[in-house]
C-alpha positions in Angstrom: 158.6 -9.5 79.5 158.9 -13.1 78.4 158.6 -13.7 74.7 156.2 -16.5 73.8 157.1 -18.8 71.0 155.7 -17.7 67.7 154.9 -14.1 69.0 158.2 -12.3 69.2 161.4 -12.8 67.3 164.3 -14.2 69.3 167.1 -11.7 70.0 170.1 -11.7 67.8 173.0 -13.6 69.1 175.7 -11.4 70.8 178.0 -9.9 68.3 175.8 -10.5 65.3 175.2 -7.2 63.6 175.6 -5.3 60.4 176.6 -7.4 57.4 176.4 -10.6 59.4 172.7 -10.0 60.3 172.0 -9.2 56.6 173.7 -12.4 55.5 171.4 -14.4 57.8 168.4 -12.8 56.3 169.6 -13.4 52.8 170.2 -17.1 53.1 166.5 -18.1 52.9 166.0 -15.8 49.9 169.0 -17.3 48.1 167.7 -20.8 48.8 164.3 -19.9 47.5 165.7 -18.3 44.4 167.7 -21.5 43.7 164.6 -23.6 44.2 162.6 -21.3 41.9 165.2 -21.5 39.1 165.6 -25.3 39.4 161.9 -26.0 39.4 161.3 -23.9 36.3 164.2 -25.4 34.4 163.3 -28.9 35.4 159.7 -28.4 34.3 160.8 -27.2 30.8 163.2 -30.2 30.5 160.5 -32.6 31.7 157.9 -31.5 29.3 160.3 -31.7 26.4 161.7 -35.1 27.4 158.2 -36.6 28.0 157.2 -36.0 24.4 154.3 -33.9 25.4 155.8 -30.9 23.6 155.9 -32.7 20.3 152.5 -34.3 20.7 150.8 -31.0 21.6 152.4 -29.3 18.6 151.2 -32.1 16.3 147.7 -32.0 17.7 147.5 -28.3 17.1 148.5 -28.7 13.5 145.7 -31.2 13.1 143.3 -28.5 14.4 144.5 -26.3 11.5 147.4 -24.3 13.1 150.5 -23.9 11.1 153.8 -25.2 12.7 154.9 -21.7 13.8 151.7 -20.8 15.5 151.5 -24.3 17.1 155.1 -23.8 18.4 154.0 -20.4 19.9 151.0 -21.9 21.7 153.0 -24.7 23.1 155.8 -22.4 24.2 153.3 -20.3 26.1 151.8 -23.4 27.6 155.2 -24.6 28.9 156.0 -21.0 30.1 152.8 -21.2 32.2 153.8 -24.6 33.6 157.4 -23.4 34.4 156.1 -20.3 36.2 153.7 -22.3 38.2 156.3 -24.8 39.3 158.8 -22.1 40.1 156.3 -20.1 42.2 154.8 -23.2 43.9 158.2 -24.3 45.0 159.7 -21.0 46.2 156.8 -18.7 46.9 158.5 -16.0 44.9 157.0 -14.0 42.0 159.8 -12.3 40.1 161.9 -15.4 39.3 158.8 -17.5 38.2 158.0 -14.7 35.7 161.6 -14.8 34.5 161.3 -18.6 34.1 158.3 -18.0 31.9 160.4 -15.8 29.7 163.2 -18.4 29.6 160.7 -21.1 28.4 159.3 -18.7 25.8 162.8 -17.9 24.6 164.0 -21.5 24.4 161.0 -22.9 22.7 159.9 -20.0 20.4 163.1 -18.0 20.1 164.5 -20.1 17.2 161.2 -19.6 15.3 161.1 -15.9 16.0 164.7 -15.6 14.7 164.0 -17.6 11.6 160.9 -15.5 10.9 163.0 -12.3 11.4 165.7 -13.6 9.1 163.1 -14.4 6.4 161.5 -11.0 6.8 164.8 -9.2 6.4 165.4 -11.1 3.1 162.3 -9.5 1.6 162.9 -6.1 -0.1 160.9 -3.4 -1.7 157.5 -2.0 -0.6 156.5 -5.4 0.8 159.8 -5.9 2.6 160.9 -5.7 6.2 159.1 -3.3 8.5 161.1 -2.3 11.6 158.0 -0.9 13.4 156.1 -4.2 12.8 159.1 -6.2 14.0 159.3 -4.1 17.2 155.5 -4.5 17.7 155.8 -8.3 17.3 158.6 -8.4 19.9 156.7 -6.3 22.3 153.6 -8.5 21.9 155.7 -11.6 22.6 157.1 -10.0 25.7 153.7 -8.9 26.9 152.3 -12.4 26.4 155.3 -13.8 28.4 154.7 -11.3 31.2 151.0 -12.0 31.3 151.5 -15.7 31.3 154.2 -15.6 34.0 152.5 -13.1 36.3 149.1 -14.8 36.2 150.5 -18.3 36.7 152.9 -17.2 39.5 150.0 -15.5 41.3 147.8 -18.6 41.1 150.7 -20.8 42.2 151.5 -18.6 45.2 147.9 -18.8 46.4 147.9 -22.6 46.0 151.2 -22.7 47.9 149.8 -20.7 50.7 147.0 -23.1 51.3 149.2 -26.1 51.0 151.7 -24.8 53.4 149.1 -23.8 55.9 147.7 -27.3 56.1 151.1 -29.0 56.2 152.5 -26.7 58.9 149.5 -27.3 61.0 150.3 -31.1 61.0 154.0 -30.4 61.7 153.1 -28.2 64.6 150.8 -30.8 66.1 153.5 -33.4 65.7 156.3 -31.5 67.4 154.5 -29.7 70.2 154.0 -31.9 73.2 151.5 -29.5 74.8 149.2 -29.5 71.7 146.2 -31.9 71.6 146.2 -34.9 69.3 145.5 -34.1 65.6 141.8 -34.0 64.8 140.2 -35.1 61.6 140.0 -31.4 60.6 143.8 -31.2 60.9 144.3 -34.2 58.7 141.9 -32.9 56.1 143.6 -29.5 56.0 147.0 -31.2 55.5 146.2 -34.0 53.1 143.4 -32.9 50.9 145.1 -29.9 49.3 148.2 -32.0 48.5 146.1 -34.9 47.2 144.1 -32.5 45.0 147.3 -31.0 43.6 148.7 -34.4 42.9 145.5 -35.5 41.2 145.5 -32.4 38.9 149.2 -33.0 37.9 148.7 -36.7 37.3 145.5 -36.1 35.2 146.9 -33.4 32.9 148.5 -35.7 30.3 145.3 -37.8 29.9 143.1 -34.7 29.8 145.4 -33.2 27.1 145.0 -36.4 25.0 141.2 -36.4 25.5 141.1 -32.8 24.1 143.4 -33.5 21.3 142.1 -36.9 20.2 139.0 -38.6 21.7 137.6 -38.6 25.3 138.2 -42.4 25.5 141.8 -42.3 24.2 143.2 -43.8 27.3 140.5 -46.4 27.9 142.2 -49.1 25.8 145.6 -50.1 24.7 144.6 -50.3 21.1 142.6 -53.6 21.2 139.4 -53.8 19.3 136.3 -55.9 19.9 134.7 -58.2 17.4 135.3 -56.4 14.0 132.3 -54.8 12.4 131.2 -56.2 9.1 133.6 -55.9 6.2 131.3 -53.5 4.4 129.3 -50.5 5.5 125.5 -50.6 6.0 123.8 -53.9 5.7 125.7 -55.2 2.7 127.7 -58.4 2.6 131.3 -58.7 1.3 131.3 -59.5 -2.3 127.5 -59.6 -2.6 126.9 -56.1 -3.7 124.4 -55.5 -1.0 121.4 -53.3 -1.6 122.5 -50.0 -2.9 119.9 -47.2 -2.5 119.3 -44.0 -4.4 120.2 -42.9 -7.9 123.6 -41.4 -7.0 122.9 -37.8 -7.5 125.9 -35.8 -6.3 127.4 -32.4 -6.0 129.6 -32.7 -9.0 130.5 -29.0 -8.9 132.3 -29.5 -5.6 130.2 -27.0 -3.7 130.7 -27.4 0.1 127.7 -28.8 1.8 125.7 -29.3 -1.5 122.5 -31.3 -0.9 122.5 -35.0 -1.7 119.3 -35.9 -3.5 119.3 -39.5 -2.3 120.7 -41.5 0.5 124.4 -42.4 0.0 125.2 -46.0 -1.2 125.4 -48.4 1.7 127.2 -51.5 0.4 130.4 -52.6 -1.3 130.4 -52.7 -5.0 129.6 -56.2 -6.4 132.6 -58.3 -7.3 135.0 -55.7 -6.1 136.6 -58.0 -3.5 137.3 -61.7 -2.8 136.1 -63.6 0.2 139.3 -65.7 0.3 141.8 -65.0 3.1 145.0 -66.8 2.1 147.0 -65.2 4.9 144.6 -66.3 7.7 145.9 -69.9 7.9 149.4 -69.0 9.1 149.4 -65.5 10.6 152.7 -64.3 12.1 152.9 -63.8 15.9 154.7 -61.2 17.9 154.9 -57.5 17.4 155.9 -55.3 14.5 158.5 -52.6 14.8 158.8 -49.1 13.6 161.8 -47.6 11.7 162.3 -44.0 10.8 164.2 -42.2 8.1 164.2 -38.6 6.7 164.1 -37.3 3.1 164.7 -33.8 1.7 161.7 -31.6 2.5 159.3 -31.1 -0.5 159.2 -27.3 -0.2 161.3 -24.1 -0.1 161.2 -21.1 2.0 161.1 -22.6 5.5 163.8 -23.7 8.0 162.6 -27.3 7.8 164.9 -28.9 5.2 164.2 -32.6 5.9 161.0 -34.5 6.8 160.6 -37.8 8.6 158.9 -41.0 7.4 158.0 -43.8 9.8 157.5 -47.4 8.6 155.6 -50.0 10.5 157.2 -53.4 9.6 154.8 -56.2 10.4 155.6 -59.2 12.7 157.9 -61.6 11.0 159.4 -59.1 8.6 163.0 -59.5 9.8 162.9 -63.3 9.5 160.9 -63.7 6.3 161.8 -63.3 2.7 158.3 -62.4 1.4 157.3 -59.1 0.0 154.5 -57.0 1.4 151.7 -54.6 0.3 152.1 -51.0 1.6 149.7 -48.5 3.0 150.9 -44.9 2.8 149.2 -42.5 5.3 149.4 -38.7 4.9 150.0 -36.0 6.1 150.2 -36.7 9.8 153.2 -38.1 11.6 153.3 -41.3 13.6 152.4 -39.6 16.9 149.0 -38.6 15.6 148.1 -42.2 14.7 149.7 -43.6 17.9 147.8 -41.3 20.2 144.7 -41.1 18.1 144.1 -44.8 17.6 147.0 -46.8 19.1 147.8 -47.8 15.6 150.7 -50.2 16.2 148.8 -52.3 18.8 145.8 -52.4 16.4 147.9 -53.6 13.5 149.8 -56.2 15.7 146.5 -57.6 16.9 144.7 -57.7 13.6 147.7 -59.4 11.9 148.1 -61.9 14.7 144.4 -62.8 14.5 144.5 -63.2 10.7 142.1 -60.4 10.2 144.5 -58.6 7.8 147.7 -59.8 6.1 151.1 -58.6 7.2 151.4 -55.2 5.7 153.9 -52.3 5.7 152.4 -49.0 6.8 154.2 -45.7 6.0 153.5 -42.5 8.0 154.5 -39.6 5.9 154.8 -36.3 7.8 154.2 -33.1 5.8 154.4 -30.5 8.6 156.8 -27.6 8.4 156.1 -26.3 4.9 155.1 -22.8 3.7 151.4 -23.4 4.2 149.5 -24.1 7.4 147.9 -27.2 5.8 150.0 -28.9 3.1 146.9 -30.4 1.3 149.6 -32.8 -0.1 149.8 -30.2 -2.9 152.0 -29.1 -5.7 151.2 -25.6 -4.8 150.1 -22.9 -7.2 153.2 -20.8 -6.5 155.8 -23.6 -6.8 157.0 -23.4 -3.2 155.6 -26.8 -2.3 155.6 -30.1 -4.2 154.2 -32.5 -1.6 152.1 -34.3 -4.3 155.3 -35.3 -6.2 157.1 -36.1 -2.9 154.5 -38.6 -1.8 153.7 -40.2 -5.1 157.3 -40.4 -6.4 160.0 -39.7 -3.8 158.6 -41.6 -0.8 157.2 -44.5 -2.9 160.5 -45.0 -4.8 162.5 -44.9 -1.6 160.4 -47.4 0.2 160.4 -49.8 -2.8 164.1 -49.5 -3.1 165.0 -50.1 0.6 162.3 -52.5 1.9 160.7 -55.7 0.7 157.5 -54.3 -0.9 155.3 -55.5 -3.7 156.2 -52.8 -6.1 152.9 -52.6 -7.9 150.1 -50.1 -7.9 147.7 -53.0 -7.1 149.6 -53.4 -3.8 149.7 -49.7 -2.8 147.1 -47.9 -0.8 147.0 -44.2 0.1 145.1 -43.3 3.3 144.3 -40.4 5.5 142.0 -38.7 8.0 140.5 -35.2 7.6 142.9 -33.3 5.5 144.6 -36.6 4.9 141.2 -37.9 3.5 141.3 -35.2 0.9 145.0 -36.1 0.2 144.1 -39.8 -0.3 141.3 -39.1 -2.7 143.3 -36.6 -4.7 146.5 -38.6 -4.9 144.6 -41.7 -6.0 142.9 -39.9 -8.8 145.9 -38.0 -9.9 148.2 -41.0 -9.8 146.2 -44.1 -10.8 149.4 -45.8 -12.0 151.0 -45.4 -8.5 148.1 -46.2 -6.1 145.1 -48.4 -6.8 143.4 -48.2 -3.4 142.5 -45.3 -1.1 141.2 -45.3 2.4 139.5 -42.1 3.3 138.4 -41.2 6.9 136.2 -38.1 7.1 137.8 -36.2 4.3 136.6 -33.6 1.9 136.7 -33.6 -1.9 137.1 -30.1 -3.2 140.5 -28.4 -3.4 140.5 -25.2 -1.4 137.2 -26.0 0.3 136.2 -22.8 2.2 134.4 -23.7 5.4 134.6 -23.1 9.2 136.2 -26.6 9.5 138.8 -26.2 6.7 140.1 -22.8 7.5 143.5 -23.0 5.7 142.6 -25.5 3.0 142.6 -22.9 0.2 146.1 -21.6 0.6 148.2 -24.0 -1.4 145.8 -23.6 -4.3 145.7 -19.8 -4.2 142.1 -19.7 -5.6 143.6 -20.4 -9.0 140.8 -22.0 -11.0 142.9 -24.3 -13.1 144.8 -25.6 -10.1 141.6 -26.1 -8.1 139.9 -27.9 -11.0 142.9 -30.3 -11.4 142.8 -31.2 -7.7 139.2 -31.5 -6.8 138.3 -35.2 -6.5 134.6 -34.4 -6.8 135.3 -33.3 -10.4 138.4 -35.3 -11.4 136.6 -38.6 -10.5 134.4 -37.9 -13.6 137.4 -37.4 -15.9 139.3 -40.7 -15.8 138.6 -43.3 -18.4 136.2 -46.1 -17.4 139.0 -48.7 -17.8 141.1 -46.8 -15.2 138.2 -46.4 -12.8 137.6 -50.1 -12.7 141.2 -50.6 -11.5 140.8 -48.4 -8.5 139.1 -49.1 -5.2 137.9 -46.6 -2.6 137.1 -47.2 1.1 135.1 -44.3 2.5 134.4 -44.0 6.2 132.4 -41.1 7.7 129.0 -40.1 9.2 127.1 -39.2 6.0 125.2 -35.9 5.7 126.4 -34.6 9.1 128.4 -31.4 9.0 130.7 -30.3 6.2 132.7 -33.5 6.2 129.6 -35.8 6.2 127.9 -33.8 3.4 131.1 -34.0 1.4 131.4 -37.8 2.0 127.8 -38.5 1.0 128.1 -36.4 -2.2 131.4 -38.1 -3.1 130.0 -41.6 -2.4 127.3 -40.9 -5.0 129.9 -39.7 -7.5 131.8 -42.9 -7.0 128.7 -45.0 -7.5 127.5 -43.1 -10.5 130.9 -43.1 -12.2 131.4 -46.9 -11.7 134.2 -46.9 -9.2 134.6 -50.1 -7.1 134.1 -48.9 -3.5 133.2 -49.8 0.1 131.3 -47.4 2.4 131.8 -47.7 6.2 129.2 -45.3 7.5 129.4 -44.7 11.3 128.1 -42.4 14.0 131.4 -40.7 14.9 132.2 -38.8 11.7 135.1 -36.4 11.9 136.8 -37.9 15.0 139.7 -40.2 15.8 137.1 -42.5 17.4 135.7 -43.1 14.0 139.1 -43.9 12.6 139.8 -46.3 15.4 136.5 -48.1 14.8 136.9 -48.4 11.0 140.7 -48.7 10.3 140.9 -52.5 10.6 137.6 -53.1 8.6 139.0 -50.7 6.0 142.3 -52.5 5.7 140.5 -55.8 5.6 138.5 -54.5 2.6 141.7 -53.3 0.9 143.3 -56.8 1.5 140.2 -58.5 0.1 140.6 -56.2 -3.0 144.2 -57.2 -3.3 143.2 -60.9 -3.3 140.7 -60.1 -6.0 143.4 -58.4 -8.2 145.9 -61.2 -7.6 148.3 -59.3 -5.4 147.7 -61.6 -2.4 147.5 -65.4 -3.1 
């Protein structure tokens, strides 16, 4: 009987038997195993080298996850990608699952060991529990197995369809007795591959859309014609038409009702209309430098924390000194991905919209609490307040050409950072004279569904909460001190927890006589709102610095 191609296996060559026959069968499996391992390892290395690992970790911390949980989530994500790449390349299942464990071990293993070491150091009835440690390890292994198995199964199915289409085209191409390829053949071969390539190419952009804003990739950081300097319908320096009596939630209750509409204009005579920097703006691009300082906490494996400085165009060739904006508590990657901050600053400075300014990005991730709150914590483990207001400010003034004056220092932040900016301004009015607050809150330890971990550094200790709630401390400064300060508040008033807090705090500022500017917008607690308002906010700060004589 004659064997037809593709129906019967060809007979083994004469003399090939036993171990030799087994060796022939093993070669494809060895090759596939090597491909599976290589694909998994390369995926892990590629994710790490691309910066996606750090960016994802940072984004999760913004969402309220502490660094260790963010590391676990990202480790499982990379484990899933490694398993998929390994299975899609080789068609195997066991090795892709093993690659998932490798990724989990490499990325979360150091954290697990550090947590184990910390637990072993605790003694007494609240000390180390061997049963709990074993349960934790089993849970991690189960998560790794589930991740690897499910992703390998999915990838194998994808591979089956891809190979079917591709092999069909190959067969058509090499068999002379086969009819010419039809449109169906081409579709079967190309469409699966094209769809896979589309998904892979889209993943980074989709991740940024989820973490920041849906339009994060639509611009390179440029901005259209800047909105008015002040919020609402007011005009710079004119005072505008402020509405309402300023009734506020002075008790700091989350979501307390606001009796009247929040003020809608800049405080009269708070800023100057002069723009002395606009006549000769520097051209080119600024640059970013990085340094680290001892971490402002105890009890974690993070012993040093980074600070990034944006040095404006012309810094290296000039001799002048510059005002400084300090942003907290997010690192540079948040601002770079969230609003393309460096491009925005370069453009605004080159156009003369704002003066050349140094901007510091102070990272406070890695401490004992999921959210630092820029706090000197109730239990003494964290002293982020002192770190920002003393350590970082002193270092920057000593090593860079700053205008070492409170009138030339601004503290700024988004979300948790908005709380930080308000709190640090009011607690240190001899260090900072301006604050820029994007969608913040103004009660220490605010308990809400949007501020899940905000209470932890304060420990519900009444005296600590009272000393760190801007809604209340704003009423306690002397009138002469209040007049020296300047607050720029950007948010969507009365919408959600953050909007209600913003409207209430705006009325407190107005009632208590603080010079302020309100940049109300429709985006609220979102990076899109920060991107819209950051340049107008800095323009307002600069106009204030002209008013106080810092810029001439």
